[in-house]
DRENKOL-454937 format. One record per atom (N, C-alpha, C, CB): residue in three letters; x, y, z. Coordinates in pm, whole numbers, padded with zeros to 5 digits, always signed. Glycine has a CB too. Example, Ala and Ser with C-alpha at 12.3 -4.5 7.8 and 13.67 -1.06 7.14 Angstrom:
% DRENKOL-454937
ALA+01319-00569+00780
ALA+01230-00450+00780
ALA+01320-00330+00780
ALA+01131-00447+00905
SER+01285-00225+00708
SER+01367-00106+00714
SER+01290+00003+00787
SER+01408-00060+00572
//
This chain:
% DRENKOL-454937
MET+00086-00119+00000
MET+00000+00000+00000
MET+00089+00124+00000
MET-00096+00001+00125
ARG+00050+00223-00079
ARG+00128+00346-00088
ARG+00106+00433+00035
ARG+00091+00423-00215
ALA+00206+00516+00064
ALA+00195+00604+00179
ALA+00093+00714+00154
ALA+00331+00665+00213
TRP+00036+00764+00264
TRP-00053+00881+00261
TRP+00028+00995+00201
TRP-00108+00919+00407
ARG-00027+01064+00098
ARG+00050+01164+00027
ARG-00028+01291+00012
ARG+00092+01112-00109
MET+00027+01400+00068
MET-00034+01532+00052
MET+00002+01590-00083
MET+00011+01628+00165
VAL-00098+01642-00153
VAL-00070+01706-00283
VAL-00069+01856-00271
VAL-00174+01663-00387
VAL-00173+01914-00204
VAL-00180+02059-00188
VAL-00219+02089-00047
VAL-00280+02124-00287
GLY-00150+02180+00017
GLY-00192+02226+00152
GLY-00194+02376+00154
GLY-00097+02172+00263
ALA-00283+02431+00236
ALA-00292+02576+00244
ALA-00344+02614+00382
ALA-00383+02632+00134
GLY-00307+02736+00425
GLY-00364+02790+00546
GLY-00302+02731+00671
GLY-00510+02768+00546
ARG-00369+02759+00780
ARG-00320+02721+00913
ARG-00305+02569+00923
ARG-00416+02772+01023
ASP-00179+02523+00946
ASP-00155+02384+00976
ASP-00226+02290+00877
ASP-00198+02354+01117
THR-00213+02323+00746
THR-00279+02248+00640
THR-00428+02226+00672
THR-00209+02113+00620
ALA-00496+02336+00717
ALA-00637+02326+00747
ALA-00715+02281+00622
ALA-00690+02461+00799
ARG-00667+02323+00505
ARG-00725+02279+00379
ARG-00619+02198+00302
ARG-00775+02403+00294
ALA-00655+02079+00261
ALA-00557+01995+00193
ALA-00626+01907+00089
ALA-00479+01909+00293
VAL-00554+01877-00018
VAL-00600+01777-00117
VAL-00507+01661-00111
VAL-00606+01836-00261
VAL-00561+01540-00104
VAL-00483+01421-00075
VAL-00514+01314-00180
VAL-00511+01369+00068
MET-00410+01249-00231
MET-00428+01131-00314
MET-00446+01009-00221
MET-00306+01112-00412
THR-00553+00937-00235
THR-00576+00827-00143
THR-00485+00709-00177
THR-00722+00784-00146
SER-00431+00646-00072
SER-00347+00528-00092
SER-00431+00404-00126
SER-00263+00502+00033
TYR-00562+00414-00106
TYR-00649+00300-00140
TYR-00650+00276-00292
TYR-00794+00326-00088
ASP-00652+00388-00368
ASP-00652+00377-00515
ASP-00615+00516-00565
ASP-00794+00327-00573
ASP-00494+00533-00622
ASP-00444+00666-00651
ASP-00507+00731-00771
ASP-00299+00661-00670
ARG-00610+00672-00827
ARG-00693+00745-00923
ARG-00789+00840-00855
ARG-00771+00647-01010
PHE-00803+00827-00724
PHE-00900+00904-00649
PHE-00829+00993-00548
PHE-01000+00811-00578
SER-00893+01102-00515
SER-00838+01195-00417
SER-00951+01251-00332
SER-00761+01310-00486
TYR-00911+01321-00227
TYR-01010+01386-00142
TYR-00952+01512-00084
TYR-01058+01293-00030
SER-01041+01600-00041
SER-00999+01725+00019
SER-01049+01730+00162
SER-01050+01846-00062
LEU-00970+01788+00248
LEU-01005+01799+00390
LEU-01013+01945+00434
LEU-00902+01724+00475
TYR-01106+01971+00526
TYR-01098+02093+00605
TYR-01081+02047+00751
TYR-01227+02186+00585
VAL-00972+02091+00813
VAL-00940+02048+00948
VAL-00954+02167+01039
VAL-00798+01987+00957
PRO-01060+02171+01122
PRO-01080+02285+01212
PRO-00981+02277+01329
PRO-01227+02287+01265
ARG-00980+02382+01409
ARG-00885+02387+01522
ARG-00913+02276+01621
ARG-00892+02523+01593
VAL-01039+02242+01639
VAL-01077+02134+01728
VAL-01170+02043+01651
VAL-01144+02186+01860
TYR-01154+01913+01661
TYR-01245+01823+01588
TYR-01265+01695+01669
TYR-01189+01790+01446
SER-01387+01646+01661
SER-01421+01521+01728
SER-01508+01429+01637
SER-01495+01551+01861
THR-01562+01488+01531
THR-01652+01416+01443
THR-01611+01440+01298
THR-01799+01459+01467
LEU-01645+01346+01211
LEU-01615+01360+01067
LEU-01748+01374+00992
LEU-01532+01236+01012
ALA-01749+01469+00895
ALA-01860+01481+00803
ALA-01803+01466+00660
ALA-01934+01620+00822
VAL-01869+01382+00580
VAL-01833+01362+00441
VAL-01934+01433+00356
VAL-01825+01211+00405
VAL-01886+01515+00261
VAL-01975+01588+00170
VAL-01939+01547+00027
VAL-01962+01746+00189
VAL-02037+01495-00046
VAL-02016+01432-00176
VAL-02068+01519-00289
VAL-02082+01297-00180
HIS-01984+01550-00383
HIS-02013+01638-00496
HIS-02123+01583-00587
HIS-01885+01661-00576
GLY-02179+01673-00667
GLY-02266+01634-00778
GLY-02186+01615-00905
GLY-02376+01737-00801
THR-02257+01612-01018
THR-02193+01590-01145
THR-02090+01696-01180
THR-02297+01583-01253
ASP-02108+01818-01124
ASP-02012+01927-01150
ASP-01878+01905-01081
ASP-02071+02059-01104
ARG-01876+01818-00979
ARG-01753+01783-00909
ARG-01680+01903-00848
ARG-01662+01712-01002
ASP-01757+01991-00786
ASP-01700+02110-00723
ASP-01655+02074-00581
ASP-01805+02227-00721
VAL-01553+01995-00573
VAL-01507+01942-00445
VAL-01461+02053-00350
VAL-01393+01842-00469
LEU-01379+02143-00400
LEU-01327+02249-00314
LEU-01436+02346-00271
LEU-01216+02325-00386
GLY-01532+02369-00361
GLY-01647+02455-00326
GLY-01729+02394-00212
GLY-01736+02478-00449
TYR-01751+02264-00216
TYR-01827+02198-00109
TYR-01748+02205+00021
TYR-01858+02049-00146
ARG-01618+02173+00013
ARG-01538+02177+00134
ARG-01540+02312+00198
ARG-01397+02138+00105
ASP-01513+02416+00119
ASP-01504+02550+00177
ASP-01639+02602+00227
ASP-01448+02645+00075
ALA-01749+02557+00165
ALA-01881+02601+00210
ALA-01913+02541+00349
ALA-01989+02560+00107
PHE-01847+02434+00387
PHE-01871+02374+00516
PHE-01765+02411+00621
PHE-01878+02224+00501
ALA-01672+02504+00586
ALA-01565+02539+00678
ALA-01620+02604+00805
ALA-01466+02634+00610
GLY-01713+02696+00790
GLY-01772+02762+00909
GLY-01844+02662+00998
GLY-01869+02873+00867
PHE-01920+02575+00936
PHE-01986+02468+01012
PHE-01884+02383+01085
PHE-02071+02379+00919
ALA-01773+02351+01020
ALA-01668+02269+01081
ALA-01613+02336+01207
ALA-01554+02244+00981
GLU-01585+02465+01201
GLU-01528+02535+01317
GLU-01630+02545+01430
GLU-01478+02676+01278
GLU-01754+02566+01397
GLU-01858+02585+01499
GLU-01898+02452+01568
GLU-01981+02650+01436
ASN-01877+02340+01496
ASN-01924+02211+01549
ASN-01814+02112+01574
ASN-02021+02151+01455
ASP-01687+02158+01572
ASP-01573+02067+01596
ASP-01578+01945+01505
ASP-01571+02022+01743
CYS-01599+01970+01378
CYS-01627+01863+01284
CYS-01535+01874+01162
CYS-01776+01866+01242
MET-01452+01775+01141
MET-01367+01771+01022
MET-01450+01742+00898
MET-01255+01666+01038
ILE-01413+01801+00784
ILE-01484+01783+00658
ILE-01395+01702+00564
ILE-01523+01920+00595
LEU-01451+01597+00506
LEU-01385+01520+00401
LEU-01473+01529+00275
LEU-01363+01369+00446
ALA-01415+01580+00167
ALA-01486+01591+00039
ALA-01416+01503-00064
ALA-01492+01740-00011
PRO-01471+01389-00099
PRO-01404+01298-00195
PRO-01424+01348-00337
PRO-01459+01154-00182
LEU-01331+01314-00423
LEU-01345+01337-00566
LEU-01354+01202-00637
LEU-01224+01422-00621
PHE-01470+01182-00703
PHE-01489+01064-00786
PHE-01479+01117-00932
PHE-01632+00991-00757
PRO-01362+01103-00995
PRO-01337+01172-01123
PRO-01426+01115-01234
PRO-01188+01159-01163
ALA-01447+01200-01334
ALA-01540+01167-01441
ALA-01490+01061-01536
ALA-01572+01288-01518
ASP-01360+01032-01535
ASP-01304+00940-01635
ASP-01262+00805-01579
ASP-01188+01003-01701
VAL-01321+00766-01464
VAL-01280+00641-01400
VAL-01401+00553-01369
VAL-01201+00671-01270
PRO-01440+00465-01457
PRO-01433+00476-01603
PRO-01559+00539-01660
PRO-01410+00337-01666
ASP-01657+00563-01571
ASP-01790+00610-01610
ASP-01824+00728-01522
ASP-01899+00497-01598
PRO-01857+00843-01579
PRO-01884+00961-01497
PRO-01998+00946-01400
PRO-01912+01077-01583
ASP-02094+00852-01431
ASP-02205+00829-01341
ASP-02187+00708-01249
ASP-02330+00813-01421
GLY-02072+00643-01260
GLY-02053+00519-01184
GLY-02068+00535-01034
GLY-01920+00462-01213
TYR-02015+00644-00979
TYR-02017+00660-00833
TYR-02161+00670-00778
TYR-01937+00785-00793
LYS-02251+00717-00864
LYS-02390+00738-00816
LYS-02456+00607-00776
LYS-02474+00806-00925
TYR-02408+00498-00837
TYR-02470+00365-00812
TYR-02378+00273-00735
TYR-02510+00297-00943
LEU-02269+00328-00678
LEU-02173+00262-00588
LEU-02079+00166-00656
LEU-02246+00189-00481
CYS-02116+00114-00773
CYS-02034+00009-00835
CYS-02036+00024-00986
CYS-02084-00133-00794
ARG-01917+00021-01050
ARG-01907+00010-01193
ARG-01788-00080-01226
ARG-01892+00149-01259
GLY-01813-00188-01295
GLY-01705-00281-01322
GLY-01641-00330-01193
GLY-01601-00214-01411
GLN-01509-00314-01182
GLN-01437-00356-01063
GLN-01426-00248-00957
GLN-01301-00401-01100
ILE-01480-00132-00985
ILE-01468-00021-00890
ILE-01587-00017-00795
ILE-01457+00113-00965
ARG-01558-00020-00665
ARG-01659-00008-00563
ARG-01640+00127-00492
ARG-01652-00126-00461
TYR-01724+00223-00529
TYR-01709+00360-00480
TYR-01736+00371-00331
TYR-01800+00452-00556
ASP-01825+00287-00277
ASP-01849+00290-00135
ASP-01725+00245-00059
ASP-01969+00204-00100
GLU-01657+00146-00109
GLU-01535+00097-00043
GLU-01420+00199-00057
GLU-01492-00040-00105
ILE-01416+00269-00168
ILE-01315+00376-00183
ILE-01337+00483-00081
ILE-01320+00436-00323
LEU-01462+00523-00060
LEU-01488+00625+00044
LEU-01447+00571+00182
LEU-01640+00666+00045
LEU-01482+00448+00215
LEU-01443+00393+00343
LEU-01292+00385+00360
LEU-01503+00257+00360
GLY-01222+00361+00249
GLY-01075+00365+00254
GLY-01024+00504+00286
GLY-01015+00317+00123
MET-01086+00607+00228
MET-01048+00743+00259
MET-01074+00775+00406
MET-01124+00840+00169
VAL-01186+00733+00457
VAL-01220+00757+00598
VAL-01118+00685+00690
VAL-01367+00706+00629
ASP-01080+00565+00654
ASP-00980+00495+00733
ASP-00846+00566+00732
ASP-00963+00354+00682
GLU-00810+00624+00617
GLU-00684+00702+00612
GLU-00688+00821+00706
GLU-00657+00750+00470
VAL-00800+00890+00706
VAL-00813+01009+00794
VAL-00802+00965+00939
VAL-00949+01083+00769
ALA-00867+00853+00973
ALA-00857+00803+01110
ALA-00715+00768+01148
ALA-00946+00683+01128
GLY-00638+00717+01052
GLY-00499+00683+01078
GLY-00408+00803+01091
GLY-00448+00595+00969
ARG-00445+00911+01032
ARG-00361+01030+01032
ARG-00395+01123+01149
ARG-00376+01106+00898
TYR-00523+01130+01184
TYR-00570+01224+01285
TYR-00633+01148+01402
TYR-00671+01324+01223
ASP-00632+01210+01517
ASP-00691+01151+01635
ASP-00844+01184+01634
ASP-00620+01206+01766
ILE-00916+01108+01553
ILE-01060+01134+01539
ILE-01135+01001+01524
ILE-01088+01226+01416
ALA-01248+00994+01588
ALA-01331+00874+01579
ALA-01408+00874+01447
ALA-01430+00865+01698
THR-01396+00769+01370
THR-01463+00763+01240
THR-01549+00638+01225
THR-01360+00767+01129
GLU-01576+00570+01337
GLU-01660+00450+01330
GLU-01796+00485+01271
GLU-01676+00385+01471
ARG-01846+00604+01305
ARG-01967+00658+01247
ARG-01941+00802+01206
ARG-02088+00649+01347
PHE-01994+00845+01093
PHE-01972+00979+01044
PHE-02098+01031+00981
PHE-01858+00984+00946
LEU-02104+01164+00961
LEU-02213+01229+00890
LEU-02187+01218+00738
LEU-02227+01379+00934
LEU-02295+01203+00660
LEU-02279+01191+00516
LEU-02382+01275+00446
LEU-02288+01046+00471
PHE-02336+01362+00357
PHE-02425+01446+00274
PHE-02382+01438+00130
PHE-02425+01594+00322
GLY-02479+01436+00039
GLY-02448+01446-00101
GLY-02561+01518-00175
GLY-02423+01307-00160
PHE-02526+01593-00277
PHE-02623+01668-00355
PHE-02621+01620-00499
PHE-02595+01819-00346
SER-02737+01604-00558
SER-02753+01563-00699
SER-02688+01427-00716
SER-02689+01670-00799
GLY-02580+01415-00796
GLY-02514+01288-00804
GLY-02468+01237-00669
GLY-02398+01298-00896
GLY-02430+01329-00580
GLY-02391+01291-00444
GLY-02512+01242-00363
GLY-02326+01411-00373
GLY-02632+01292-00397
GLY-02752+01244-00334
GLY-02783+01101-00375
GLY-02868+01334-00366
HIS-02758+01069-00502
HIS-02764+00930-00549
HIS-02674+00845-00457
HIS-02718+00918-00702
PHE-02546+00884-00450
PHE-02446+00806-00373
PHE-02489+00790-00227
PHE-02307+00875-00380
THR-02536+00901-00165
THR-02562+00903-00021
THR-02671+00803+00019
THR-02601+01045+00022
HIS-02784+00802-00052
HIS-02890+00714-00004
HIS-02856+00566-00030
HIS-03023+00750-00072
ARG-02780+00541-00137
ARG-02743+00403-00163
ARG-02631+00356-00064
ARG-02696+00389-00310
PHE-02541+00447-00030
PHE-02443+00416+00074
PHE-02513+00387+00206
PHE-02343+00530+00091
LEU-02611+00467+00240
LEU-02691+00444+00362
LEU-02747+00303+00367
LEU-02805+00544+00370
TYR-02799+00259+00254
TYR-02857+00124+00250
TYR-02754+00013+00281
TYR-02919+00100+00111
LEU-02634+00029+00224
LEU-02531-00073+00241
LEU-02457-00062+00373
LEU-02432-00065+00129
HIS-02442+00059+00426
HIS-02355+00081+00541
HIS-02421+00165+00652
HIS-02227+00149+00496
PRO-02539+00132+00694
PRO-02602+00213+00802
PRO-02521+00208+00931
PRO-02745+00162+00831
ASP-02443+00102+00949
ASP-02363+00088+01071
ASP-02247+00189+01078
ASP-02307-00053+01079
ARG-02219+00259+00966
ARG-02112+00354+00964
ARG-02157+00500+00975
ARG-02035+00335+00841
LEU-02286+00522+00984
LEU-02337+00658+00976
LEU-02402+00706+01106
LEU-02437+00668+00865
LEU-02374+00834+01136
LEU-02451+00907+01240
LEU-02581+00959+01183
LEU-02368+01025+01297
ALA-02575+01008+01060
ALA-02694+01064+00994
ALA-02660+01078+00846
ALA-02736+01204+01056
ALA-02765+01085+00764
ALA-02748+01099+00619
ALA-02840+01212+00571
ALA-02779+00965+00545
SER-02782+01303+00493
SER-02860+01408+00428
SER-02854+01385+00278
SER-02807+01549+00465
ILE-02970+01363+00218
ILE-02983+01321+00080
ILE-03039+01439-00001
ILE-03074+01194+00067
GLY-02958+01501-00086
GLY-02997+01620-00156
GLY-03024+01597-00302
GLY-02892+01722-00142
ALA-03150+01609-00343
ALA-03194+01622-00482
ALA-03134+01520-00580
ALA-03161+01759-00530
PRO-03141+01391-00551
PRO-03092+01294-00650
PRO-03181+01292-00772
PRO-03084+01154-00589
GLY-03123+01258-00887
GLY-03198+01252-01010
GLY-03279+01125-01028
GLY-03107+01267-01123
ALA-03246+01020-00952
ALA-03324+00897-00950
ALA-03306+00835-00813
ALA-03282+00798-01064
VAL-03406+00761-00766
VAL-03399+00705-00632
VAL-03410+00553-00636
VAL-03510+00765-00543
THR-03346+00493-00536
THR-03363+00350-00509
THR-03459+00337-00391
THR-03226+00280-00479
LEU-03567+00268-00412
LEU-03663+00247-00303
LEU-03618+00131-00215
LEU-03805+00220-00359
LEU-03655+00137-00091
LEU-03622+00031+00004
LEU-03727-00081-00013
LEU-03620+00085+00154
ASP-03719-00141-00133
ASP-03823-00232-00181
ASP-03760-00365-00219
ASP-03898-00170-00301
GLY-03793-00469-00142
GLY-03735-00599-00163
GLY-03792-00675-00279
GLY-03750-00677-00043
ALA-03886-00615-00352
ALA-03941-00681-00470
ALA-03880-00630-00600
ALA-04090-00661-00474
ARG-03796-00529-00595
ARG-03738-00471-00714
ARG-03588-00495-00718
ARG-03768-00322-00720
PRO-03529-00521-00835
PRO-03385-00541-00845
PRO-03310-00411-00830
PRO-03348-00607-00977
TRP-03185-00420-00788
TRP-03095-00302-00778
TRP-03069-00248-00917
TRP-02960-00338-00708
PRO-03069-00112-00936
PRO-03081-00008-00836
PRO-03220+00050-00823
PRO-02986+00101-00867
ALA-03325-00011-00881
ALA-03460+00038-00856
ALA-03502+00005-00714
ALA-03558-00023-00956
GLY-03463-00114-00665
GLY-03492-00159-00531
GLY-03375-00235-00474
GLY-03616-00245-00529
ILE-03400-00319-00375
ILE-03289-00382-00301
ILE-03295-00536-00304
ILE-03292-00335-00156
ALA-03370-00592-00399
ALA-03399-00736-00396
ALA-03270-00822-00408
ALA-03495-00771-00510
ASP-03176-00782-00490
ASP-03063-00870-00524
ASP-02928-00815-00482
ASP-03061-00896-00672
THR-02925-00729-00381
THR-02799-00663-00346
THR-02697-00762-00290
THR-02824-00551-00245
ALA-02743-00872-00227
ALA-02647-00972-00175
ALA-02569-01033-00290
ALA-02720-01084-00095
ASP-02631-01049-00407
ASP-02563-01108-00521
ASP-02478-01004-00596
ASP-02665-01170-00615
CYS-02535-00886-00620
CYS-02461-00791-00707
CYS-02368-00697-00629
CYS-02560-00707-00786
LEU-02387-00682-00496
LEU-02304-00591-00420
LEU-02240-00658-00296
LEU-02387-00472-00377
GLY-02279-00780-00268
GLY-02221-00849-00155
GLY-02278-00805-00021
GLY-02074-00829-00154
HIS-02389-00735-00019
HIS-02453-00688+00102
HIS-02601-00719+00098
HIS-02429-00538+00120
LYS-02653-00788+00197
LYS-02796-00801+00214
LYS-02843-00685+00298
LYS-02834-00936+00278
ILE-02930-00602+00244
ILE-02971-00479+00310
ILE-03074-00510+00418
ILE-03028-00378+00209
ASP-03056-00448+00533
ASP-03145-00464+00648
ASP-03228-00336+00665
ASP-03063-00495+00780
PRO-03353-00334+00621
PRO-03433-00212+00631
PRO-03445-00158+00775
PRO-03570-00239+00576
ALA-03446-00246+00874
ALA-03455-00198+01012
ALA-03330-00121+01053
ALA-03476-00314+01106
ALA-03212-00165+01008
ALA-03088-00094+01038
ALA-03087+00042+00965
ALA-02965-00180+00997
VAL-03135+00045+00843
VAL-03143+00173+00768
VAL-03237+00268+00839
VAL-03192+00149+00623
ALA-03352+00216+00888
ALA-03452+00301+00952
ALA-03403+00359+01085
ALA-03580+00223+00974
ALA-03301+00301+01142
ALA-03247+00350+01269
ALA-03162+00476+01255
ALA-03165+00242+01333
ILE-03126+00512+01130
ILE-03039+00626+01107
ILE-03122+00751+01076
ILE-02941+00597+00991
ALA-03086+00863+01137
ALA-03155+00989+01110
ALA-03128+01032+00966
ALA-03110+01099+01210
VAL-03236+01066+00895
VAL-03226+01098+00752
VAL-03293+01232+00724
VAL-03292+00986+00667
GLN-03226+01311+00646
GLN-03284+01434+00591
GLN-03296+01417+00438
GLN-03196+01560+00628
LEU-03408+01450+00384
LEU-03429+01463+00240
LEU-03448+01610+00212
LEU-03551+01377+00189
VAL-03366+01665+00119
VAL-03370+01808+00096
VAL-03361+01837-00052
VAL-03257+01877+00171
VAL-03447+01933-00096
VAL-03454+01967-00237
VAL-03514+02108-00249
VAL-03540+01862-00317
GLY-03479+02180-00355
GLY-03536+02312-00377
GLY-03678+02301-00428
GLY-03452+02391-00475
GLU-03764+02394-00387
GLU-03903+02385-00431
GLU-03917+02416-00580
GLU-03989+02481-00351
LYS-03818+02480-00638
LYS-03821+02510-00781
LYS-03726+02419-00861
LYS-03785+02657-00805
ASP-03685+02311-00802
ASP-03598+02213-00868
ASP-03689+02117-00947
ASP-03506+02135-00761
LEU-03744+02170-01056
LEU-03853+02101-01128
LEU-03813+02050-01267
LEU-03971+02194-01142
SER-03696+02090-01314
SER-03656+02044-01448
SER-03620+01897-01444
SER-03537+02127-01502
THR-03659+01826-01549
THR-03619+01685-01562
THR-03509+01666-01667
THR-03741+01599-01600
ASP-03452+01773-01717
ASP-03344+01763-01814
ASP-03229+01682-01754
ASP-03296+01905-01856
GLY-03185+01580-01826
GLY-03070+01504-01782
GLY-03097+01396-01678
GLY-02971+01596-01729
ILE-03221+01387-01629
ILE-03249+01288-01527
ILE-03361+01192-01566
ILE-03284+01356-01399
ALA-03426+01219-01680
ALA-03536+01132-01719
ALA-03484+00993-01754
ALA-03612+01192-01839
THR-03557+00890-01709
THR-03523+00752-01742
THR-03643+00686-01806
THR-03477+00674-01615
ASP-03620+00577-01869
ASP-03732+00497-01925
ASP-03710+00351-01888
ASP-03743+00514-02082
ALA-03795+00263-01939
ALA-03796+00123-01896
ALA-03665+00050-01929
ALA-03912+00052-01961
ARG-03580+00108-02014
ARG-03450+00044-02043
ARG-03347+00073-01936
ARG-03398+00092-02178
HIS-03370+00172-01851
HIS-03274+00210-01749
HIS-03289+00122-01626
HIS-03290+00358-01711
PRO-03178+00074-01567
PRO-03192-00018-01451
PRO-03256+00045-01329
PRO-03058-00072-01411
ALA-03252+00180-01318
ALA-03312+00245-01204
ALA-03459+00286-01229
ALA-03231+00366-01168
TRP-03511+00256-01347
TRP-03646+00300-01383
TRP-03753+00240-01292
TRP-03677+00264-01529
ILE-03841+00324-01240
ILE-03957+00282-01162
ILE-04074+00359-01219
ILE-03939+00310-01006
ALA-04172+00293-01270
ALA-04288+00362-01329
ALA-04350+00457-01232
ALA-04392+00262-01377
GLY-04364+00583-01272
GLY-04426+00682-01187
GLY-04335+00746-01085
GLY-04538+00622-01118
VAL-04210+00699-01073
VAL-04116+00755-00978
VAL-03994+00814-01050
VAL-04071+00648-00878
ASN-03927+00733-01130
ASN-03806+00778-01200
ASN-03824+00792-01349
ASN-03696+00684-01173
ASP-03948+00788-01396
ASP-03967+00800-01540
ASP-03965+00944-01584
ASP-04096+00734-01581
ALA-03971+00963-01717
ALA-03961+01099-01772
ALA-04076+01186-01720
ALA-03964+01095-01928
GLY-04045+01312-01689
GLY-04145+01405-01646
GLY-04164+01414-01497
GLY-04269+01372-01707
VAL-04095+01332-01419
VAL-04107+01333-01274
VAL-03995+01419-01216
VAL-04104+01189-01216
PRO-04026+01534-01156
PRO-03920+01621-01102
PRO-03863+01566-00971
PRO-03974+01762-01079
ARG-03752+01623-00931
ARG-03679+01572-00815
ARG-03764+01577-00684
ARG-03549+01653-00796
PRO-03843+01682-00657
PRO-03921+01675-00531
PRO-04015+01556-00528
PRO-04002+01802-00512
ALA-04074+01517-00642
ALA-04163+01402-00644
ALA-04085+01273-00621
ALA-04240+01394-00776
ARG-03965+01267-00673
ARG-03883+01148-00652
ARG-03844+01135-00506
ARG-03759+01152-00739
LEU-03808+01248-00444
LEU-03774+01244-00302
LEU-03894+01208-00216
LEU-03716+01378-00256
HIS-04012+01255-00258
HIS-04134+01218-00186
HIS-04157+01069-00189
HIS-04254+01289-00243
ALA-04131+01004-00302
ALA-04144+00859-00313
ALA-04041+00790-00221
ALA-04125+00812-00461
LEU-03921+00847-00217
LEU-03818+00787-00128
LEU-03858+00805+00018
LEU-03677+00850-00153
ARG-03915+00920+00050
ARG-03961+00942+00187
ARG-04066+00838+00226
ARG-04020+01084+00202
GLU-04162+00815+00139
GLU-04266+00717+00171
GLU-04207+00579+00190
GLU-04371+00714+00060
SER-04109+00544+00107
SER-04047+00413+00116
SER-03972+00397+00248
SER-03952+00391-00001
LEU-03897+00499+00288
LEU-03823+00494+00414
LEU-03918+00491+00535
LEU-03730+00613+00424
GLU-04019+00576+00530
GLU-04112+00581+00642
GLU-04193+00452+00655
GLU-04205+00701+00626
HIS-04217+00385+00545
HIS-04288+00258+00548
HIS-04212+00156+00634
HIS-04307+00204+00404
HIS-04078+00171+00639
HIS-03996+00079+00718
HIS-03962+00135+00856
HIS-03869+00047+00644
GLY-04024+00245+00893
GLY-04008+00299+01028
GLY-03906+00407+01044
GLY-03976+00193+01118
ALA-03849+00458+00935
ALA-03748+00563+00943
ALA-03814+00695+00985
ALA-03675+00578+00807
GLN-03738+00771+01063
GLN-03777+00909+01097
GLN-03710+01002+00998
GLN-03738+00946+01245
VAL-03785+01061+00910
VAL-03733+01136+00798
VAL-03768+01285+00811
VAL-03788+01078+00665
ARG-03666+01369+00803
ARG-03689+01513+00795
ARG-03687+01553+00649
ARG-03581+01591+00877
TYR-03797+01611+00603
TYR-03811+01650+00462
TYR-03809+01801+00453
TYR-03942+01593+00400
ASP-03709+01856+00385
ASP-03694+02000+00371
ASP-03708+02041+00226
ASP-03559+02047+00426
LEU-03812+02117+00195
LEU-03832+02175+00063
LEU-03790+02322+00076
LEU-03985+02160+00012
VAL-03679+02356+00014
VAL-03616+02487+00038
VAL-03682+02593-00052
VAL-03460+02479+00012
PRO-03742+02697+00009
PRO-03817+02797-00068
PRO-03727+02866-00172
PRO-03878+02901+00027
GLU-03785+02884-00290
GLU-03724+02961-00399
GLU-03600+02894-00460
GLU-03685+03098-00348
ALA-03554+02784-00406
ALA-03432+02722-00458
ALA-03461+02633-00576
ALA-03363+02643-00349
ALA-03374+02639-00676
ALA-03379+02546-00790
ALA-03277+02437-00764
ALA-03351+02618-00928
HIS-03214+02386-00872
HIS-03112+02279-00854
HIS-02978+02347-00826
HIS-03102+02185-00981
ASP-02960+02387-00701
ASP-02848+02475-00663
ASP-02796+02433-00529
ASP-02891+02623-00659
ALA-02680+02365-00527
ALA-02627+02311-00403
ALA-02606+02417-00296
ALA-02497+02241-00430
PRO-02541+02533-00326
PRO-02521+02632-00218
PRO-02649+02678-00151
PRO-02450+02751-00273
ALA-02760+02675-00224
ALA-02888+02720-00167
ALA-02938+02626-00058
ALA-02994+02731-00277
ILE-02895+02501-00063
ILE-02944+02407+00036
ILE-02841+02377+00145
ILE-02984+02280-00030
PHE-02716+02423+00127
PHE-02611+02398+00226
PHE-02654+02441+00367
PHE-02484+02471+00186
PRO-02710+02561+00385
PRO-02745+02601+00524
PRO-02846+02509+00589
PRO-02800+02742+00525
VAL-02939+02455+00510
VAL-03039+02364+00565
VAL-02975+02231+00608
VAL-03151+02339+00461
VAL-02881+02182+00528
VAL-02806+02064+00563
VAL-02726+02085+00688
VAL-02717+02023+00451
GLN-02656+02197+00696
GLN-02574+02226+00812
GLN-02658+02240+00939
GLN-02493+02352+00788
ALA-02777+02296+00928
ALA-02868+02303+01045
ALA-02907+02164+01089
ALA-02994+02385+01013
PHE-02935+02076+00995
PHE-02970+01937+01030
PHE-02853+01867+01101
PHE-03011+01858+00903
PHE-02733+01880+01046
PHE-02617+01818+01108
PHE-02587+01879+01246
PHE-02495+01833+01017
SER-02607+02008+01259
SER-02586+02072+01391
SER-02682+02016+01494
SER-02605+02224+01382
ASP-02806+01992+01453
ASP-02904+01932+01543
ASP-02861+01790+01585
ASP-03044+01928+01475
ILE-02806+01715+01488
ILE-02762+01578+01519
ILE-02646+01586+01620
ILE-02718+01501+01389
LEU-02552+01675+01599
LEU-02435+01678+01684
LEU-02465+01736+01822
LEU-02326+01758+01617
SER-02572+01817+01831
SER-02606+01872+01962
SER-02692+01784+02046
SER-02673+02000+01945
//
């Protein structure tokens, strides 16, 4: 295994850093390290991959809540730009890559990472709710922001529309009761109504009639996910952000308020 390697550092005691992960050097992550830290929050980019923007937007939250920020980069050319959204493409397991990054941070810093906060927006929202299904034992809470398609907690549908065959295709049998034990926020802008780039049809593996098909906007998809989670006993906070469209910075304050509540 390669050594932990810093690529870029800036500011007080490398408070902001970009790191090539030793787990797989095609991937990297950025950290914000506050003066005091006891908890880790992971913030996952959307298709725009604005990793540094996400990290820096959470810097104030990090200082106020003694919470280190880890922002992974899942690059567009390894090998499928949408691969990370579904956790697995070919031989790449994006959930395991993230866990490898978390383990590296635990090895470098004196911080407990057995459970961490996880947020993702758009493509990151795809990643976050599917990671929650496979690894509820690793999470303090999950904030799922405006995914373009959802996986229902439905044992009658194949992955990624549902969870029927995850033991075979992902090596994890999903436990809905364990998922329901984790605090969940679903968050989307009230004007996030365009379906450009997210419409699916019956040929798409995530297609669910009336949920992920063409013409269904993101708030409706999140509503379907909410119903699915609540059906299994999950306590779900649903935030429809006034006046916001598909704009990550517009929902960051709502996510940070949710995480602050969890930590307090």
